[in-house]
N, CA, C and O atoms as a MOPAC input file, in Angstrom:
PM7 MOZYME 1SCF
protein

 N    149.59500 1    78.35800 1    11.58500 1
 C    148.38100 1    77.57100 1    11.50700 1
 C    147.26000 1    78.33900 1    12.16100 1
 O    147.33600 1    78.70800 1    13.33300 1
 N    146.26300 1    78.56300 1    11.42200 1
 C    145.12300 1    79.31100 1    11.91000 1
 C    144.09700 1    78.39100 1    12.54500 1
 O    143.88700 1    77.27100 1    12.07900 1
 N    143.45300 1    78.86400 1    13.61400 1
 C    142.37400 1    78.11200 1    14.22600 1
 C    142.80900 1    77.01600 1    15.18300 1
 O    141.95900 1    76.30800 1    15.72300 1
 N    144.10700 1    76.85600 1    15.41000 1
 C    144.57700 1    75.84900 1    16.35400 1
 C    144.79500 1    76.53300 1    17.69100 1
 O    145.63200 1    77.43000 1    17.79000 1
 N    144.06800 1    76.13400 1    18.71600 1
 C    144.22700 1    76.80000 1    20.01500 1
 C    145.61200 1    76.53100 1    20.59200 1
 O    146.14100 1    75.42300 1    20.50500 1
 N    146.18100 1    77.57800 1    21.18100 1
 C    147.49000 1    77.43100 1    21.82600 1
 C    147.31900 1    76.59700 1    23.08500 1
 O    146.35300 1    76.76500 1    23.83000 1
 N    148.25500 1    75.70800 1    23.31000 1
 C    148.20300 1    74.89100 1    24.51100 1
 C    149.00400 1    75.55200 1    25.60500 1
 O    149.98400 1    76.24900 1    25.34200 1
 N    148.58100 1    75.32700 1    26.83600 1
 C    149.33300 1    75.83100 1    27.98100 1
 C    150.64100 1    75.06800 1    28.07200 1
 O    150.68600 1    73.87100 1    27.79000 1
 N    151.71900 1    75.76400 1    28.47100 1
 C    152.96400 1    75.03000 1    28.71100 1
 C    152.71900 1    73.94700 1    29.76300 1
 O    151.85900 1    74.11100 1    30.62800 1
 N    153.47400 1    72.83500 1    29.69500 1
 C    153.25900 1    71.73600 1    30.65100 1
 C    153.33000 1    72.18200 1    32.10800 1
 O    152.59500 1    71.65800 1    32.94500 1
 N    154.20100 1    73.14000 1    32.42500 1
 C    154.31900 1    73.58000 1    33.82000 1
 C    153.02700 1    74.22500 1    34.30400 1
 O    152.63300 1    74.03400 1    35.45500 1
 N    152.35900 1    74.99000 1    33.43200 1
 C    151.08700 1    75.60500 1    33.83200 1
 C    149.98900 1    74.56500 1    33.92500 1
 O    149.08500 1    74.69000 1    34.75100 1
 N    150.05600 1    73.53800 1    33.08800 1
 C    149.06400 1    72.47000 1    33.17800 1
 C    149.19400 1    71.75700 1    34.52300 1
 O    148.19100 1    71.43600 1    35.15900 1
 N    150.44600 1    71.50700 1    34.95600 1
 C    150.65200 1    70.84800 1    36.25200 1
 C    150.15100 1    71.73200 1    37.39100 1
 O    149.51800 1    71.23100 1    38.32000 1
 N    150.42000 1    73.03500 1    37.33700 1
 C    149.97100 1    73.94500 1    38.38900 1
 C    148.45200 1    74.03400 1    38.41300 1
 O    147.85300 1    74.15100 1    39.48200 1
 N    147.82700 1    73.98100 1    37.24500 1
 C    146.36500 1    74.04900 1    37.18100 1
 C    145.73200 1    72.79500 1    37.75300 1
 O    144.57700 1    72.82300 1    38.18000 1
 N    146.47900 1    71.68700 1    37.76800 1
 C    145.94600 1    70.42800 1    38.28500 1
 C    146.02200 1    70.34600 1    39.80900 1
 O    145.35800 1    69.50300 1    40.41200 1
 N    146.81300 1    71.19800 1    40.43300 1
 C    146.94800 1    71.19900 1    41.88700 1
 C    145.86700 1    72.10700 1    42.46600 1
 O    145.73400 1    73.25900 1    42.05400 1
 N    145.10000 1    71.59200 1    43.41400 1
 C    144.04800 1    72.37200 1    44.05700 1
 C    144.57100 1    72.99000 1    45.35200 1
 O    145.54500 1    72.50800 1    45.93100 1
 N    143.92800 1    74.04300 1    45.79100 1
 C    144.36600 1    74.72100 1    47.01200 1
 C    144.33200 1    73.78500 1    48.21900 1
 O    145.12100 1    73.95500 1    49.14800 1
 N    143.43800 1    72.80800 1    48.22100 1
 C    143.37200 1    71.87600 1    49.35600 1
 C    144.61300 1    70.99800 1    49.44900 1
 O    144.89600 1    70.43300 1    50.50600 1
 N    145.35900 1    70.87900 1    48.34500 1
 C    146.58500 1    70.08200 1    48.35200 1
 C    147.71200 1    70.76200 1    49.13100 1
 O    148.64200 1    70.09700 1    49.58700 1
 N    147.63000 1    72.07600 1    49.28100 1
 C    148.71900 1    72.81200 1    49.93300 1
 C    148.26600 1    73.70300 1    51.08400 1
 O    149.09100 1    74.31100 1    51.76700 1
 N    146.96000 1    73.77900 1    51.29600 1
 C    146.46600 1    74.68400 1    52.33800 1
 C    146.93000 1    74.24000 1    53.72000 1
 O    147.30200 1    73.08800 1    53.94500 1
 N    146.89300 1    75.18500 1    54.61400 1
 C    147.22700 1    74.93800 1    56.01600 1
 C    145.92600 1    74.93000 1    56.81400 1
 O    144.90600 1    75.45300 1    56.36500 1
 N    145.97800 1    74.32900 1    58.00600 1
 C    144.76700 1    74.38500 1    58.82900 1
 C    144.39700 1    75.84500 1    59.07800 1
 O    145.26600 1    76.71700 1    59.08200 1
 N    143.12400 1    76.10600 1    59.28400 1
 C    142.74100 1    77.51500 1    59.48500 1
 C    143.40900 1    78.08100 1    60.73200 1
 O    143.44400 1    77.43100 1    61.77600 1
 N    143.93300 1    79.28500 1    60.61700 1
 C    144.47800 1    79.92300 1    61.80800 1
 C    143.32200 1    80.28800 1    62.73400 1
 O    142.15500 1    80.08400 1    62.40100 1
 N    143.65300 1    80.81100 1    63.85600 1
 C    142.63300 1    81.26400 1    64.79600 1
 C    141.67600 1    82.21000 1    64.07800 1
 O    142.09100 1    83.01500 1    63.24400 1
 N    140.42000 1    82.10700 1    64.40300 1
 C    139.44400 1    83.02000 1    63.81600 1
 C    139.03000 1    84.05100 1    64.85500 1
 O    139.13700 1    83.83200 1    66.06100 1
 N    138.56400 1    85.16100 1    64.35700 1
 C    138.01300 1    86.20600 1    65.20100 1
 C    136.64100 1    86.55600 1    64.67100 1
 O    136.28700 1    86.21800 1    63.54200 1
 N    135.88400 1    87.23000 1    65.49200 1
 C    134.56100 1    87.69600 1    65.10700 1
 C    134.66700 1    89.10900 1    64.55000 1
 O    135.60800 1    89.84100 1    64.85500 1
 N    133.71800 1    89.47100 1    63.75200 1
 C    133.65200 1    90.83200 1    63.22600 1
 C    133.53600 1    91.85300 1    64.35200 1
 O    133.89000 1    93.01900 1    64.17700 1
 N    133.04400 1    91.41600 1    65.50000 1
 C    132.79100 1    92.34000 1    66.60100 1
 C    133.86800 1    92.29200 1    67.68000 1
 O    133.67000 1    92.81900 1    68.77500 1
 N    135.00800 1    91.66500 1    67.38000 1
 C    136.15900 1    91.72900 1    68.27700 1
 C    136.90700 1    93.02000 1    68.00000 1
 O    136.82300 1    93.57600 1    66.90500 1
 N    137.63800 1    93.49100 1    68.99800 1
 C    138.44700 1    94.68200 1    68.80200 1
 C    139.70000 1    94.33900 1    68.00600 1
 O    140.20800 1    93.22100 1    68.08100 1
 N    140.18800 1    95.30200 1    67.25000 1
 C    141.40600 1    95.12100 1    66.46300 1
 C    142.58100 1    94.79400 1    67.37900 1
 O    143.45900 1    94.02100 1    66.99600 1
 N    142.61300 1    95.36600 1    68.57500 1
 C    143.69100 1    95.06800 1    69.52400 1
 C    143.70800 1    93.58800 1    69.88100 1
 O    144.78100 1    92.99900 1    70.01100 1
 N    142.54800 1    92.98400 1    70.04100 1
 C    142.47000 1    91.55400 1    70.35500 1
 C    142.98600 1    90.72700 1    69.18000 1
 O    143.66700 1    89.72000 1    69.37700 1
 N    142.66500 1    91.14800 1    67.97100 1
 C    143.15700 1    90.44300 1    66.78100 1
 C    144.67800 1    90.54500 1    66.69000 1
 O    145.34500 1    89.55900 1    66.38000 1
 N    145.22800 1    91.72400 1    66.95700 1
 C    146.68500 1    91.90300 1    66.92700 1
 C    147.35000 1    91.02500 1    67.97800 1
 O    148.40200 1    90.43700 1    67.72500 1
 N    146.74700 1    90.93600 1    69.13900 1
 C    147.27400 1    90.08900 1    70.21800 1
 C    147.30200 1    88.61500 1    69.77600 1
 O    148.29600 1    87.91800 1    69.97700 1
 N    146.20300 1    88.15900 1    69.17800 1
 C    146.12200 1    86.77300 1    68.72200 1
 C    147.14500 1    86.48300 1    67.61500 1
 O    147.73000 1    85.40000 1    67.57900 1
 N    147.35900 1    87.45000 1    66.71600 1
 C    148.35800 1    87.26400 1    65.66800 1
 C    149.75300 1    87.13300 1    66.27100 1
 O    150.52300 1    86.24700 1    65.90000 1
 N    150.06100 1    88.01600 1    67.19600 1
 C    151.39200 1    88.00300 1    67.80700 1
 C    151.64000 1    86.67800 1    68.52200 1
 O    152.67500 1    86.04300 1    68.31400 1
 N    150.72100 1    86.27100 1    69.33800 1
 C    150.91400 1    85.06700 1    70.15000 1
 C    150.66800 1    83.77500 1    69.37000 1
 O    151.06200 1    82.69700 1    69.81600 1
 N    150.02700 1    83.87800 1    68.22200 1
 C    149.82000 1    82.70600 1    67.38000 1
 C    150.90100 1    82.56100 1    66.32300 1
 O    150.93100 1    81.57300 1    65.58900 1
 N    151.78800 1    83.54500 1    66.24500 1
 C    152.85700 1    83.49200 1    65.26400 1
 C    152.35900 1    83.52200 1    63.82700 1
 O    152.91100 1    82.85100 1    62.95600 1
 N    151.30900 1    84.30700 1    63.58500 1
 C    150.72400 1    84.38500 1    62.24600 1
 C    150.57200 1    85.84000 1    61.83100 1
 O    150.59200 1    86.74300 1    62.66700 1
 N    150.42300 1    86.04800 1    60.55700 1
 C    150.27000 1    87.40700 1    60.04700 1
 C    148.84200 1    87.69100 1    59.58700 1
 O    148.56200 1    88.75300 1    59.03000 1
 N    147.94900 1    86.74300 1    59.82100 1
 C    146.55800 1    86.92800 1    59.41100 1
 C    145.63300 1    86.07000 1    60.25400 1
 O    146.00200 1    84.98700 1    60.70900 1
 N    144.43300 1    86.57100 1    60.45000 1
 C    143.37500 1    85.81900 1    61.12100 1
 C    142.14200 1    85.85000 1    60.22400 1
 O    141.84200 1    86.86800 1    59.60000 1
 N    141.45200 1    84.75400 1    60.16900 1
 C    140.21300 1    84.72700 1    59.41800 1
 C    139.09200 1    85.27000 1    60.27900 1
 O    139.04600 1    85.04200 1    61.48800 1
 N    138.20300 1    85.98300 1    59.64600 1
 C    137.02800 1    86.50900 1    60.32100 1
 C    135.86500 1    85.63600 1    59.88600 1
 O    135.51300 1    85.58200 1    58.70800 1
 N    135.27800 1    84.95500 1    60.85600 1
 C    134.21300 1    84.00700 1    60.54700 1
 C    132.88600 1    84.48600 1    61.12600 1
 O    132.83500 1    85.09000 1    62.19800 1
 N    131.83200 1    84.20500 1    60.39700 1
 C    130.48900 1    84.48100 1    60.87600 1
 C    130.21000 1    83.51600 1    62.02300 1
 O    130.34900 1    82.30300 1    61.86500 1
 N    129.82300 1    84.04600 1    63.15900 1
 C    129.62700 1    83.22600 1    64.35400 1
 C    128.52600 1    82.18500 1    64.17400 1
 O    128.57700 1    81.12500 1    64.79700 1
 N    127.53800 1    82.46800 1    63.33700 1
 C    126.41300 1    81.54700 1    63.17800 1
 C    126.65000 1    80.48800 1    62.11000 1
 O    126.26200 1    79.33400 1    62.29100 1
 N    127.28600 1    80.86500 1    60.99400 1
 C    127.43800 1    79.92200 1    59.89200 1
 C    128.82300 1    79.28200 1    59.82000 1
 O    128.98900 1    78.22300 1    59.21400 1
 N    129.80400 1    79.91500 1    60.42900 1
 C    131.16900 1    79.41500 1    60.34300 1
 C    131.85200 1    79.76900 1    59.03400 1
 O    133.03700 1    79.48700 1    58.85500 1
 N    131.12100 1    80.37700 1    58.12600 1
 C    131.69600 1    80.76900 1    56.84200 1
 C    132.56700 1    82.01800 1    57.00900 1
 O    132.23800 1    82.90600 1    57.79500 1
 N    133.66500 1    82.08100 1    56.27600 1
 C    134.52300 1    83.26100 1    56.37600 1
 C    133.83700 1    84.48300 1    55.79300 1
 O    133.21700 1    84.41900 1    54.73100 1
 N    133.95700 1    85.59200 1    56.49900 1
 C    133.41000 1    86.85500 1    56.00600 1
 C    134.51500 1    87.80900 1    55.60800 1
 O    134.26500 1    88.82800 1    54.96400 1
 N    135.72900 1    87.47900 1    55.98900 1
 C    136.85300 1    88.32900 1    55.65000 1
 C    138.11600 1    87.83400 1    56.31000 1
 O    138.18100 1    86.72200 1    56.83400 1
 N    139.10900 1    88.68600 1    56.26900 1
 C    140.39600 1    88.37000 1    56.85800 1
 C    140.99600 1    89.66800 1    57.38500 1
 O    140.86000 1    90.72600 1    56.77100 1
 N    141.64800 1    89.57000 1    58.50800 1
 C    142.35500 1    90.72400 1    59.04700 1
 C    143.83000 1    90.34800 1    59.08300 1
 O    144.20200 1    89.28300 1    59.57500 1
 N    144.65200 1    91.22800 1    58.56100 1
 C    146.07900 1    90.96400 1    58.45400 1
 C    146.86900 1    92.01200 1    59.22800 1
 O    146.33000 1    93.01800 1    59.68900 1
 N    148.16500 1    91.74000 1    59.35500 1
 C    149.04700 1    92.72100 1    59.97900 1
 C    148.95500 1    94.05400 1    59.25300 1
 O    149.00000 1    95.11300 1    59.87900 1
 N    148.82700 1    94.00000 1    57.93200 1
 C    148.72400 1    95.23600 1    57.14800 1
 C    147.47000 1    96.02000 1    57.51800 1
 O    147.51100 1    97.24700 1    57.59600 1
 N    146.35300 1    95.32400 1    57.74800 1
 C    145.11800 1    96.01400 1    58.14100 1
 C    145.28900 1    96.71400 1    59.48600 1
 O    144.82400 1    97.83900 1    59.66900 1
 N    145.95500 1    96.04700 1    60.42500 1
 C    146.20400 1    96.63300 1    61.74600 1
 C    147.12700 1    97.84900 1    61.60600 1
 O    146.89000 1    98.89200 1    62.21600 1
 N    148.16700 1    97.70200 1    60.80500 1
 C    149.11600 1    98.79600 1    60.58500 1
 C    148.43400 1   100.01300 1    59.98000 1
 O    148.68900 1   101.14400 1    60.39400 1
 N    147.56600 1    99.77800 1    58.99800 1
 C    146.83900 1   100.88800 1    58.37400 1
 C    145.92900 1   101.58600 1    59.38200 1
 O    145.81300 1   102.81200 1    59.37300 1
 N    145.29200 1   100.81200 1    60.24100 1
 C    144.41800 1   101.40400 1    61.26400 1
 C    145.22200 1   102.30000 1    62.20000 1
 O    144.80000 1   103.41300 1    62.51200 1
 N    146.37500 1   101.81900 1    62.64500 1
 C    147.22800 1   102.61200 1    63.54000 1
 C    147.71800 1   103.86900 1    62.81900 1
 O    147.69200 1   104.96300 1    63.38400 1
 N    148.16300 1   103.71000 1    61.57300 1
 C    148.66400 1   104.85500 1    60.79900 1
 C    147.57100 1   105.89400 1    60.54900 1
 O    147.86000 1   107.08300 1    60.41900 1
 N    146.31900 1   105.44600 1    60.48200 1
 C    145.19600 1   106.36000 1    60.30300 1
 C    144.75600 1   107.01800 1    61.61200 1
 O    143.79700 1   107.79100 1    61.63500 1
 N    145.46700 1   106.70500 1    62.70300 1
 C    145.16500 1   107.31500 1    63.99000 1
 C    144.02900 1   106.66300 1    64.75200 1
 O    143.51200 1   107.24300 1    65.70700 1
 N    143.63400 1   105.47200 1    64.35000 1
 C    142.54300 1   104.78000 1    65.03900 1
 C    143.07600 1   104.12100 1    66.31100 1
 O    144.20900 1   103.64000 1    66.35000 1
 N    142.24700 1   104.10900 1    67.33700 1
 C    142.58000 1   103.42300 1    68.58500 1
 C    142.13600 1   101.97500 1    68.43800 1
 O    140.93800 1   101.69500 1    68.39500 1
 N    143.09100 1   101.05400 1    68.36100 1
 C    142.77400 1    99.65100 1    68.10900 1
 C    141.97400 1    99.01400 1    69.23800 1
 O    141.42800 1    97.92200 1    69.07300 1
 N    141.90000 1    99.68100 1    70.37400 1
 C    141.08000 1    99.18400 1    71.48000 1
 C    139.61200 1    99.58500 1    71.32400 1
 O    138.74600 1    99.07100 1    72.03000 1
 N    139.34100 1   100.49600 1    70.40600 1
 C    137.97400 1   100.97700 1    70.20000 1
 C    137.41100 1   100.65200 1    68.82200 1
 O    136.25100 1   100.95800 1    68.54300 1
 N    138.20500 1   100.04400 1    67.96800 1
 C    137.76700 1    99.76500 1    66.59700 1
 C    137.46900 1    98.28300 1    66.44400 1
 O    138.24600 1    97.43300 1    66.87900 1
 N    136.32700 1    97.98000 1    65.81600 1
 C    135.93600 1    96.60000 1    65.56400 1
 C    136.69900 1    96.05000 1    64.36800 1
 O    137.10800 1    96.79300 1    63.47600 1
 N    136.88000 1    94.75200 1    64.36800 1
 C    137.56200 1    94.06800 1    63.27400 1
 C    136.88400 1    94.36700 1    61.93600 1
 O    137.57100 1    94.58600 1    60.93800 1
 N    135.55500 1    94.37800 1    61.89800 1
 C    134.86300 1    94.57400 1    60.61700 1
 C    135.10500 1    95.94500 1    60.00200 1
 O    134.82400 1    96.14700 1    58.82100 1
 N    135.62200 1    96.89200 1    60.78400 1
 C    135.90600 1    98.22000 1    60.24500 1
 C    137.21900 1    98.25900 1    59.45900 1
 O    137.42800 1    99.15800 1    58.64400 1
 N    138.09500 1    97.29200 1    59.70100 1
 C    139.40200 1    97.31100 1    59.03100 1
 C    139.70900 1    96.04800 1    58.24200 1
 O    140.67900 1    96.01500 1    57.48400 1
 N    138.90300 1    95.01100 1    58.40600 1
 C    139.19700 1    93.74200 1    57.73500 1
 C    139.03600 1    93.88400 1    56.23000 1
 O    138.36000 1    94.78800 1    55.73900 1
 N    139.66200 1    92.98800 1    55.52800 1
 C    139.50900 1    92.90700 1    54.09000 1
 C    138.40000 1    91.90800 1    53.82400 1
 O    138.49300 1    90.74300 1    54.21200 1
 N    137.35100 1    92.36900 1    53.16100 1
 C    136.22100 1    91.50900 1    52.85300 1
 C    136.46800 1    90.87800 1    51.50100 1
 O    136.75900 1    91.56900 1    50.52500 1
 N    136.35300 1    89.58300 1    51.44700 1
 C    136.53200 1    88.88400 1    50.18200 1
 C    135.92200 1    87.49500 1    50.29900 1
 O    135.88800 1    86.90400 1    51.37800 1
 N    135.45900 1    87.00400 1    49.21000 1
 C    134.95900 1    85.63000 1    49.26300 1
 C    136.12700 1    84.66300 1    49.36500 1
 O    137.21600 1    84.92900 1    48.85600 1
 N    135.89600 1    83.57800 1    50.00600 1
 C    136.90600 1    82.52700 1    50.08700 1
 C    136.90900 1    81.74300 1    48.78000 1
 O    135.91000 1    81.70500 1    48.06200 1
 N    138.02000 1    81.13400 1    48.49000 1
 C    138.05900 1    80.22400 1    47.35700 1
 C    137.50100 1    78.88500 1    47.82400 1
 O    137.43800 1    78.61000 1    49.02300 1
 N    137.10200 1    78.06600 1    46.87800 1
 C    136.56500 1    76.75100 1    47.22700 1
 C    137.67900 1    75.71400 1    47.20800 1
 O    138.78400 1    75.96900 1    46.72700 1
 N    137.36900 1    74.56600 1    47.73000 1
 C    138.34400 1    73.48300 1    47.82900 1
 C    138.85700 1    73.03400 1    46.46400 1
 O    139.96500 1    72.50600 1    46.36900 1
 N    138.08300 1    73.23300 1    45.42200 1
 C    138.49900 1    72.78000 1    44.09100 1
 C    139.22900 1    73.85300 1    43.28700 1
 O    139.62600 1    73.60200 1    42.14900 1
 N    139.41100 1    75.02700 1    43.85000 1
 C    140.13100 1    76.09500 1    43.15300 1
 C    141.56600 1    75.65400 1    42.89200 1
 O    142.24100 1    75.14900 1    43.78900 1
 N    142.02200 1    75.84700 1    41.66900 1
 C    143.39400 1    75.45700 1    41.33200 1
 C    144.38200 1    76.48600 1    41.88900 1
 O    144.02500 1    77.63400 1    42.15500 1
 N    145.61200 1    76.05300 1    42.05400 1
 C    146.66500 1    76.95200 1    42.50500 1
 C    146.84800 1    78.09000 1    41.49800 1
 O    147.07200 1    79.23900 1    41.87900 1
 N    146.75100 1    77.75800 1    40.22200 1
 C    146.89200 1    78.78700 1    39.18900 1
 C    145.80300 1    79.85300 1    39.34600 1
 O    146.08800 1    81.04700 1    39.25400 1
 N    144.56200 1    79.42900 1    39.58200 1
 C    143.47100 1    80.38800 1    39.77500 1
 C    143.67700 1    81.19700 1    41.05900 1
 O    143.40900 1    82.39800 1    41.09400 1
 N    144.15300 1    80.52800 1    42.10700 1
 C    144.44100 1    81.23800 1    43.35800 1
 C    145.50700 1    82.30800 1    43.12600 1
 O    145.40100 1    83.41900 1    43.64600 1
 N    146.53000 1    81.97000 1    42.34800 1
 C    147.59000 1    82.93500 1    42.04100 1
 C    147.02700 1    84.12600 1    41.27200 1
 O    147.42000 1    85.26700 1    41.51500 1
 N    146.10500 1    83.86100 1    40.34200 1
 C    145.49900 1    84.95500 1    39.57900 1
 C    144.67200 1    85.86300 1    40.48600 1
 O    144.72100 1    87.08600 1    40.34900 1
 N    143.91800 1    85.27800 1    41.40600 1
 C    143.11600 1    86.06600 1    42.34500 1
 C    144.03200 1    86.90700 1    43.23400 1
 O    143.79600 1    88.09800 1    43.43400 1
 N    145.07200 1    86.27500 1    43.76000 1
 C    146.00100 1    86.99000 1    44.64000 1
 C    146.67700 1    88.14700 1    43.90800 1
 O    146.83500 1    89.23500 1    44.46100 1
 N    147.06700 1    87.90600 1    42.68000 1
 C    147.74000 1    88.94000 1    41.90100 1
 C    146.78300 1    90.08700 1    41.57100 1
 O    147.13000 1    91.25600 1    41.74500 1
 N    145.60300 1    89.76100 1    41.10400 1
 C    144.63700 1    90.78500 1    40.70300 1
 C    144.18600 1    91.64900 1    41.87700 1
 O    143.95200 1    92.84700 1    41.72000 1
 N    144.06500 1    91.03200 1    43.05500 1
 C    143.53700 1    91.76600 1    44.21200 1
 C    144.60200 1    92.14800 1    45.22800 1
 O    144.28700 1    92.68500 1    46.29000 1
 N    145.86100 1    91.87300 1    44.90700 1
 C    146.98700 1    92.20200 1    45.79900 1
 C    146.80700 1    91.57700 1    47.17700 1
 O    146.89100 1    92.26000 1    48.19700 1
 N    146.55800 1    90.26800 1    47.19400 1
 C    146.32000 1    89.53300 1    48.43100 1
 C    147.47900 1    88.58900 1    48.71100 1
 O    148.13800 1    88.10800 1    47.79000 1
 N    147.72000 1    88.32900 1    49.98800 1
 C    148.74300 1    87.36300 1    50.37300 1
 C    148.15100 1    86.12800 1    51.03000 1
 O    148.85900 1    85.14100 1    51.23200 1
 N    146.87000 1    86.15900 1    51.36700 1
 C    146.20500 1    85.03800 1    52.03400 1
 C    144.82500 1    84.84500 1    51.41900 1
 O    144.14500 1    85.81400 1    51.08200 1
 N    144.41800 1    83.59200 1    51.27600 1
 C    143.06900 1    83.28200 1    50.81600 1
 C    142.46300 1    82.20300 1    51.70700 1
 O    143.04200 1    81.12800 1    51.85800 1
 N    141.31700 1    82.47800 1    52.29100 1
 C    140.61000 1    81.43300 1    53.02500 1
 C    140.08000 1    80.39000 1    52.04100 1
 O    139.74400 1    80.71500 1    50.90200 1
 N    140.01100 1    79.14500 1    52.48600 1
 C    139.45900 1    78.06200 1    51.67800 1
 C    138.22200 1    77.55500 1    52.40200 1
 O    138.29500 1    77.13200 1    53.55500 1
 N    137.08900 1    77.60000 1    51.71700 1
 C    135.82600 1    77.20500 1    52.34000 1
 C    135.19900 1    76.03500 1    51.58700 1
 O    135.37600 1    75.87000 1    50.38000 1
 N    134.46800 1    75.24200 1    52.34100 1
 C    133.70600 1    74.13300 1    51.77600 1
 C    132.28600 1    74.21300 1    52.27300 1
 O    131.89700 1    75.19600 1    52.90300 1
 N    131.51100 1    73.18900 1    51.99700 1
 C    130.10800 1    73.16300 1    52.41900 1
 C    129.96900 1    73.24700 1    53.93300 1
 O    129.00500 1    73.81700 1    54.44300 1
 N    130.93100 1    72.67900 1    54.64400 1
 C    130.86100 1    72.64400 1    56.10500 1
 C    131.47300 1    73.88100 1    56.75000 1
 O    131.54200 1    73.95800 1    57.97600 1
 N    131.91500 1    74.84000 1    55.96100 1
 C    132.51400 1    76.04700 1    56.52200 1
 C    133.98200 1    76.14800 1    56.15600 1
 O    134.41300 1    75.68500 1    55.09900 1
 N    134.72500 1    76.75000 1    57.03500 1
 C    136.13000 1    77.04800 1    56.81200 1
 C    136.98400 1    75.78800 1    56.86000 1
 O    136.92600 1    75.03200 1    57.83000 1
 N    137.78300 1    75.56100 1    55.80700 1
 C    138.64100 1    74.38400 1    55.73100 1
 C    140.09200 1    74.70100 1    56.05300 1
 O    140.79000 1    73.89200 1    56.66500 1
 N    140.54100 1    75.86900 1    55.64400 1
 C    141.94100 1    76.22300 1    55.85400 1
 C    142.27100 1    77.54000 1    55.20200 1
 O    141.39500 1    78.34500 1    54.88600 1
 N    143.57700 1    77.74100 1    55.00600 1
 C    144.05400 1    78.97600 1    54.39100 1
 C    145.23800 1    78.63500 1    53.49900 1
 O    146.04100 1    77.75500 1    53.80900 1
 N    145.32600 1    79.33900 1    52.40500 1
 C    146.47200 1    79.20600 1    51.51100 1
 C    147.10400 1    80.59200 1    51.42800 1
 O    146.40400 1    81.59800 1    51.30800 1
 N    148.42900 1    80.63500 1    51.49300 1
 C    149.07800 1    81.93900 1    51.39600 1
 C    150.00300 1    81.99100 1    50.18900 1
 O    150.21700 1    80.98900 1    49.50700 1
 N    150.53300 1    83.14800 1    49.94700 1
 C    151.34500 1    83.38500 1    48.76200 1
 C    152.55700 1    82.46400 1    48.70800 1
 O    152.98700 1    82.07600 1    47.62100 1
 N    153.11200 1    82.11100 1    49.85700 1
 C    154.26300 1    81.21000 1    49.88500 1
 C    153.86700 1    79.82300 1    49.39100 1
 O    154.60900 1    79.20000 1    48.63200 1
 N    152.71100 1    79.33900 1    49.81500 1
 C    152.21900 1    78.03100 1    49.36300 1
 C    152.04600 1    78.02000 1    47.84400 1
 O    152.43900 1    77.06600 1    47.17100 1
 N    151.46100 1    79.08000 1    47.32000 1
 C    151.20000 1    79.18600 1    45.88600 1
 C    152.52400 1    79.23600 1    45.11100 1
 O    152.68500 1    78.54400 1    44.10600 1
 N    153.46100 1    80.04900 1    45.57900 1
 C    154.74800 1    80.17400 1    44.89800 1
 C    155.50100 1    78.85000 1    44.86700 1
 O    156.12000 1    78.51500 1    43.85700 1
 N    155.45500 1    78.10000 1    45.95300 1
 C    156.13500 1    76.79700 1    45.98800 1
 C    155.61700 1    75.86500 1    44.89800 1
 O    156.39700 1    75.20300 1    44.21400 1
 N    154.30400 1    75.81900 1    44.74200 1
 C    153.71500 1    74.94500 1    43.71800 1
 C    154.10000 1    75.43100 1    42.32800 1
 O    154.47800 1    74.62700 1    41.47600 1
 N    154.01000 1    76.72300 1    42.08900 1
 C    154.32000 1    77.25400 1    40.77000 1
 C    155.79700 1    77.06200 1    40.42100 1
 O    156.12700 1    76.74600 1    39.27800 1
 N    156.68000 1    77.25000 1    41.39100 1
 C    158.11300 1    77.03300 1    41.15700 1
 C    158.38000 1    75.56600 1    40.87600 1
 O    159.12500 1    75.22700 1    39.95700 1
 N    157.77100 1    74.70000 1    41.66700 1
 C    157.94900 1    73.26300 1    41.47300 1
 C    157.44300 1    72.83500 1    40.09700 1
 O    158.08600 1    72.02600 1    39.42800 1
 N    156.31200 1    73.36300 1    39.67300 1
 C    155.75800 1    73.02200 1    38.36400 1
 C    156.66300 1    73.51000 1    37.24700 1
 O    156.83200 1    72.82100 1    36.24100 1
 N    157.24800 1    74.69300 1    37.41200 1
 C    158.12500 1    75.24100 1    36.38500 1
 C    159.42700 1    74.44900 1    36.27700 1
 O    160.00300 1    74.33200 1    35.19600 1
 N    159.88600 1    73.90400 1    37.40800 1
 C    161.13400 1    73.13200 1    37.41600 1
 C    160.92300 1    71.69200 1    36.97300 1
 O    161.83200 1    71.03300 1    36.46800 1
 N    159.68900 1    71.22500 1    37.17900 1
 C    159.40300 1    69.80800 1    36.96200 1
 C    159.25700 1    69.42600 1    35.56100 1
 O    159.01600 1    68.25600 1    35.26200 1

């Protein structure tokens, strides 16, 4: 049949209906762009997290994210984490909005090789969604 648009499988329709706010976690500790990478690594270790959001001190909006991988790359490049600012190694990316679907979040994560996405609203940072959260929804939708 020509001209009939293909429909998404029901599992993808269910995943597209779930928004990131349905599965996001509260925002982890934030750091400033002008904190040292060593301080960020310390906060990650003691907070039991693998990522910290970097927030603009004036607006509260996320400007990026620093992850264990960013710290590891800095060390491997021979940088002294006590002398390097977070903004020199953080991953800069826009946050997704509260209405972003899990399916869209998965596409962004896949295309950009990301494991964490900040979720922002009008009032600033709302939370974070990670690859595990996204996979759970997609698996549940596929099984359901």
